[in-house]
Structure formats: structure tokens, C-alpha cells
C-alpha positions as CSV (number, residue, x, y, z in Angstrom):
1,M,12.3,-8.4,-7.3
2,T,15.2,-6.9,-5.4
3,G,16.7,-3.5,-6.3
4,Y,13.6,-2.3,-7.9
5,R,13.8,1.2,-6.5
6,T,17.1,1.8,-8.0
7,Y,15.8,0.9,-11.4
8,L,12.9,3.1,-10.8
9,A,15.3,6.0,-9.7
10,A,17.3,5.2,-12.9
11,I,14.5,5.9,-14.9
12,L,13.0,8.8,-13.3
13,V,16.6,10.4,-13.7
14,A,16.5,9.4,-17.6
15,I,12.9,10.6,-17.9
16,F,13.8,14.0,-16.2
17,G,17.0,14.4,-18.3
18,A,14.8,13.9,-21.5
19,L,12.1,16.1,-20.1
20,A,14.9,19.1,-19.5
21,S,16.5,18.6,-22.7
22,T,13.5,19.1,-24.8
23,D,12.6,22.7,-26.3
24,W,8.7,22.5,-24.9
25,I,7.9,25.9,-26.5
26,A,8.5,24.8,-30.1
27,F,7.2,21.3,-29.3
28,L,3.8,22.4,-27.8
29,N,3.0,25.3,-30.2
30,D,-0.7,25.0,-29.0
31,P,-1.9,27.3,-26.0
32,K,-4.5,24.6,-25.1
33,A,-1.5,21.9,-24.5
34,G,-1.2,22.8,-20.8
35,A,-5.1,22.3,-20.1
36,V,-5.0,19.1,-21.9
37,A,-2.1,17.9,-19.4
38,V,-3.9,19.2,-16.4
39,G,-7.2,17.6,-17.7
40,S,-5.2,14.3,-18.2
41,A,-3.8,14.4,-14.5
42,M,-6.9,14.9,-13.0
43,L,-8.6,12.1,-15.2
44,M,-5.8,9.8,-13.7
45,A,-6.3,11.0,-10.3
46,V,-10.0,10.5,-10.4
47,M,-9.8,6.9,-11.8
48,R,-7.1,6.0,-9.4
49,A,-9.6,7.0,-6.8
50,F,-12.1,4.5,-8.1
51,T,-10.1,1.6,-8.7
52,S,-10.0,-1.3,-6.2
53,T,-6.4,-2.8,-6.4
54,P,-3.6,-1.2,-4.7
55,P,-0.9,0.6,-6.9
56,G,1.4,-1.6,-8.5
57,S,-0.4,-4.9,-8.1
58,L,-0.5,-7.2,-11.0
59,V,-4.0,-8.3,-11.9
60,S,-4.8,-11.0,-14.5
61,L,-7.4,-10.0,-17.0
62,L,-8.0,-13.9,-17.7
63,R,-8.3,-15.1,-14.2
64,T,-11.4,-17.3,-14.0
65,N,-13.3,-17.4,-10.6
66,R,-13.3,-21.4,-9.7
């Protein structure tokens, strides 16, 4: 897949633009929202540490050992 870094950069710019244009104070009118976001990030990091596949690899869940 050639040009995947360009696509990734374009997606990140679009995401950051959408995040910047959001009124986060009105959207997250909950004092616990920050703690939930930090907890989710920590959980993702821990789960990534325990997985055996390299980041970005596609693994078929239906693969059978023959």
C-alpha cells in the first residue's frame, strides 16, 4: 500500500481539525470525563503491552492450524 503515510497524515489533520472545532466544555459537562479518558488510555497501553502481534499487522481470527 503505497502512500499510506500520506493518508495517515491527512486523517490525523482532519481529526485534529474536528477536535479543535469542538466546544469541549459544553460537550463534556461531566467532571469525571477526564479521568475516564486517562483510564481508557492507560488500559489501551496495558493491553498493547500484552499482545503478541506487532502494531498494524492483520491477523485472521478464522485462521486454522493445519
